[in-house]
N, C-alpha and C positions, 0 to 999 in steps of 0.2 A: 413276329410278335403279334398277338391278337389285337384287334382294334381297341378293345377295352381291357386294360390290365392295371394292376395297382402300381403306384409309384413308390410306395413304402409300406413296411409292415412294422407295427409296434406291439410289443408284448407287455401286458400288465400282469404282474405276479402278486397274488394276495397271500398275506400271512394268516393262515387259518389254523395254526397249531400243527397237529399231525393230520394232514389232509392235502388235497390239491384244489386249486382254483386259479384258472388262467383266462385272461381275456385277450384275444388277438384282434387287432384293428388293421384292416387292409384299406389303405387310402387310395381312392379312385378319383379321376377328374370330376365325376358327377356327384359322388357321395362316398362316405366311409361305410365299410361293411364290417360287422363284428361277429366273432365266433367265441362262445364261452366253452372252455374245456374243463369239465368237472366243477363241482360246487359242494364240498363236504368237509367234515371235520369230526374226529373222535376225541380230540384233546385240544380244545381251543386255547390258543396262546394269547388271547386278547383280553383286555380289561373292559369293564363296563357291561351293561346289559345288552343282550341280544346281538352279539357281534355279527352273525350271519346276515341279519337284516341290514345292519349298517354297511356291510360289504355289498349287499345287493343294491342298496341305494347309491353307493359309490359307482357301481357298474352302470346303474341307470343314469347317473349324472354324466359319466363319460360318454355313454351312447347318445344321450339327448343333446349333448353339447356339440355334436358333429352333424354334418349334412346327412340326412337320411333318418336318423333317430330311431332305428329299430335294431333289435338283436336278431341277426340273420340266421344263426344256427347254434344249436347246443350239441356238444359232443360229450357223451357219458361213456368213459372208457370201460367201466365195469360196475358191478352192483355193491361193492363194499361201501360201508357207511362213510368212510373218510373221503369218498369221492362223490357221494350222491345225497347225503343227509339234508343239505340245504334245499334241495328240490322238494323235499317232503314237508318242510316247515311252512306253516300257513303264511306268515308275514313275508319272508324272503321270496317265496314262490309267487305271491301276489305281485310283488315288485317286478320280478323277472317276466311273469306272464304279461304284465302291462307293456312290455317292450315288444310284444307280438312276435316271438320266435317262429320262423317259418319251417324249420327243419330240426328234427332230433335224430342223432346218429348214435347207434349202440352196437355192441358185438352180437354175432349171430345167436348166441346162447340166450339172449333176452327176448327173442321173438315170441309174442304171446300165443302163437299157434304152433310153436315147436313142441313136438311130442316128447314125453319124458325119456324116451329111448333114442332121441335124436342124436346122431353123430355128425350131421351136416345140416345145411340150411333147409328151410321149409320146403323148397321145391324138389328136394331129392333125399327123402328120408332113407336111412340105411337100416339094416337089420340088427347091427350090434347094439346091445342094450347097455343102459346104465348111466351115462354121463349126466344128463339133466336130472334124472331121478335121484342120483347120488347127491347132487348139489342141493336139491330141495330137502332131502332127508337130513343132510348134515346141517342145513340151516335150522331145521326144527330141533336138532340136537343142541345147537348153540343156545337156543332159547331155553331148553330144559336145563342145560348146564348152568345158566345164569340163575335159574330158580333155585337149584340145589345150592349154588354158591351163596345166595342170599340167605337161605335157611340155615346153613352151617355157620355163617358169620353172625347172624342177627339173633339167634335163639337156640333153643334146645334141639338136639337131634332126637326126634320122637322115639326112635328105636333104642338108642343108647341111653336116653335120659340125661344127657349132658351135652354141653357145647363142644363140638369137635371140628373146628375150622381147618381148612387146608393150610399148608405152609404159605407164608406171606408171599413169596415169589410166585408160587402156583396160583394163588388167589388173584394177585395183580395181573398176571399174564392172562389167566383165563377170563377175567372180566374184560380186559382190553380187547382181546381177539374175539371173544364171544359177542360183545356188543357190535363190533365191526362187521360180523357175519350175519346179523339179523337181516331179514328180507327187505326191510325198508319199503314196505308196501305203499305207503302214502306217496313216496317219491316216484315209484314206478307208475302209480295211478296218475299223478299229475303230468308226468312226461308223456303218458299215452293220450292225454287230452290234446296234444299238438297234432294237427291234421296230417302233416307229412312226417313219416318216420321211416328209417331204414336200418337194417340189421346186417352187419358186414362181416365177412371173413377174408382171409388172405387173397389178394389179387382182384377183388371185386371193384367195379367202378362205383363211384359215389356221387350223389347229388350235390355234394359240397362244391364240386367243380362248376356246377351251374349257378350256385349261390355266389361263388367267387370266380368271376370270369378272369381268364388269364392266369389262374393258379392251378398247378398240377398237384393232385392229392393222391399219394400212393397208400394203399391199405396193405400193410406188411404183417398184420396179425389181428386176431388170432386165426390160426388154421382151423379147419374142422377136425373132428376126431378121425375121420376117414383119411385125411391128409397127414395127420401127425398125432398118433395115439398118446404120445408123450405128454400132451397137455392135461391128461387125466391123472397124471402121477407127479411125483416130486422126488428128485434125486437128492439124497441126504448129503452127498459130497460130489464135487465136480472140479475139474481143473479150471473151469470158467469162473469159479467163485473167488471173491476177495476175502480169503480166509487163511489162517494158519492153524496149526494144531493147538487145541485148547491147553492153557497152562496147567489145569488140573490133571489132564491126561499125561502131560510130560512129567509131572511130579509123581504120579502114580507109577509110571514106568521106571522111576529111579529107585523104587523100593522103599522110600522114606514115608513116614506118616505125614498125612496132609495137615493134621492138627496135633503136633507132638506134645503140647501141654494140656490137652483136653483131659478132664477127669470125669469119672462116672461115680454116681452115688450107689452105695450098696442097697440092694433090694432083695426081699424074700423071693424064693424061687417062683412061687405062683404069681406074685405081683410082677416079677421080672418077665415071665412068659406072657402075661396078659398085656403088659406095657409094650413089649416088643411087638406082639401081634397087632394090637390096635393101631400103633403108629404106622406100621407097614401097610396095614389094610387101608387106612386113610390116605397114605402117600400113594398107594397103588391106584385108588379111586380117583384122586386128584390128577395124577399123571395120565390115567386112561382118558379122562375127559379132556385134558389139555391136548393130548396127542390127536384125538379125534377132531377137535376144533382147529388145531393147527393144520391138520390135513386139508380141511375145507378152505382155510385161509390161503394155503399154498395153491390149491387147485383153482379157487376163484380168481386169484391173481393171473392165472394162465388163460382166463377168458378175456383179458384186457385187449382193447383195440390198440394197435400200433399204427399211428398215422405220420406220414412224412409229407410236409407241405413244401412245394417249390414255388417261390415267388420272388420277383425282383432280383433274380440271379442268386438267391440264397435258399438254403435247405434247413427246415425247422423240423425236428424229430420229437414227437410226443408219444411215448410208449406206455402211459398209465403205470400199472404195476406189473407189467409183463416180466416174467421170470425166464430163466434159461430154457425151460421146456417149451415155452411159447416162441421164444426167439430162434430156437434151433431150426425150425422149418424155413424161416426167411433167410437165415444165414447159410443155409445149404444151397441157396440159389446164387450162381455167379453174378447174374444181372443185379440182384439186390445188393450183394456185397459191393459191387462197383458203384451203385447208387449211394450207398452209405458212406463211402470214402470222403465225399465232399460236404458232409454235414457241417453247418455253421453254428447251429444252436441245438443243444440236446437237453431236453427235460429229463433229469436223472430219474431212472426207473425206481419205483417203490420206495421213494423217500430216502434212497441211498443204502438199500439193503445189500447184503453180500452176494446175492444171486440174481439181481435184476439188471445189472450192467455186465453182460458176459465179457470176459477178457477179449474174446475174439472181436466183439463189437467195438470195444474201446480201441483195439489195435487197428481197426479200419479207419478211424477218424484221422484224417491227414492234417486238418487245420488246428493243430494243438499249439498252445502257448503263443509264440510270436506270430503264427499264422492266423490266430484269431478264433479258436473254438470257444464259444460261450456255453457254459453249463449252468442250468437252473435247478436248484434243489429246494423242494418244499418239504420241510421235515420238522421234527421236534425231538430233541435228545431225551432219552430216559423213558420212552413210552413203549418201545418194542425191542425184544431181544436183550441179551446180556453180554457184556464185554468178556466175562469169564469163559463163555462158550464160543466167543468169536461171532456172535449173531446180533450184536447191538446195531441199532439203526439210528443215525447213519453209521455205516461200517467204517472204522477208523482207517484201515488201509485204503479203502476207496476214497475217503474224504481227503486224505493226504495227496493222493494222485490227482484228484480233481483240482486241488489248490495249486499243485505244482505244474500241471500240464494244460490248464485251461483258465479262462476268466470265469471264476465261480461266483454265481449270485445265489446266496442262501437266504431263505426267509428268516433264519435265526438271527441275522445281522440287522434286521430292519424294524424291530419293535421300537415304537416311539418316534417314527419318522414324521415329517411334516405332513399336513393333511390329516385324513382320518387315520386312526390307529388301525393297522391291519393291512394297509397297502405296502407290500414288500418292495416294490420297485417298478420302474418303467424302463423298458429297453427298446430303443429304435433299432431294429435289425438291419434295415436298409433305407 
């Protein structure tokens, strides 16, 4: 064992609504060291004004109350708003910057000198085109989609001369995903003000091990595009997903009408044709925008860092929003699969979505239920996906398994706890 090593690890989980915010405390003989993993939200679940500032101040209080009094590192798993937005807000960032973070860790896709055709890290540009350029173009499209959404909902369609909003479900989903996929430029700028930054891909060494003596940190993702081109795409279905056939699809296969009592009003032929055409035109436009923005959402999740901390004889796994395509590369390595078997604490991927906790990964965890696997879920029901299509977040089938086979800590259970509202819980891992 190294001369300097932590004697315990404590995890603080914050209730930020739909988003992630975790503070890790590693307690050493000389002082405590802290690592903040993500700090964002798209659907705040907290009452009162400026909840992210209040959470930042609670983080400050926890750090200042210990020996050392500094925030040693910040890990930003990926660029989605629900993981990064707090870093771009003026007041919360001022509080965190006052803790003098010494290191910022991000995925390789965030390197400021990465070419738009990069498929690997800055030191070895490859010739295959498209990945980063696609991410940038799709983020611009997200912004344009939100402009169109606002115009259709709030006023007249200039060409049609009438208000023609998209369907309510399309509107809500498009707004939520579109806002999440904005570039969050202010957060990126603030994080770049930290002197020491590194951008990681699968298997790379990390300066976190120098910040945290005696702690082993494994970088399990994301792979580069050269290593795994699957991260640039999204599988619509997989045996790894926590899903079943959608109820509507099963009903359609039965040959029965989905809405047997539905009635239609008589329309003149010309009116009927125009009504039919305009409804389908708007539906197609809304669905087109939604599919494009969803594609970015899926691909951006696959840029997530996956970090495994080994400390005090325990293994703590933080995969951000990494989905099956990101995980596939790590899970193809026998040494990684062996490493994952002994995980003690798992931060549930992508707020409990159907495709971010591969069944293969779950099957590897040996410390389930009585053996003591702890799962930590930061989520908010009703903000992403739909139960009818089997895409709701958190996914019901996954949630049931988490409750049955592990000690589940969910942020949805901790509203109104003692102390500041928004602290979901404190867990001493060792």
